[in-house]
Residue, then its C-alpha position, 0 to 999 in steps of 0.5 A: m669936245e675932246r672927251m666926246m670924240p672917243k664916244l662917237v660910233i660912226k667911223r666912216y661915211a657920216s662921222d662929221l654928221e654924227l659929230l654935228a648931231v652930238c654937238n647940237h644935242c649937247g647945246f653947242r652953237i653950230t655956225v655956218l661957214p662957207v667952204n669950197v669943195r672940189v671932188n675929183g672922182l665919182i661917188g658911186f651908188k654903194e657910197i650913197l647907200n653907206m652914207a644913208f645907212d650911217l645916217f639912219k644909225i645916227s638917227y636911231r641912236l639919237r631918237i630911239l636908243k637915247y645914246y647921245q643923251l647918255l653921252k650928254s649926261l656923262f659929258l656934264q659929269i666929267 
């Protein structure tokens, strides 16, 4: 994981989703744990659009560019 973190591209809204996508693609087991979240504010339309755009970029890198496949091969070599 420590070797993978610097290779991640998304730094803002969907960084956790990118990490989950890369870990899932590399074969790590993803476990579901309950979490209580309290949001003290409003989420605006701009933030929703930014999150959706980041999600699109992750999907594009995963399915079109095969960027994360390259990460996986580099991760296994090290």
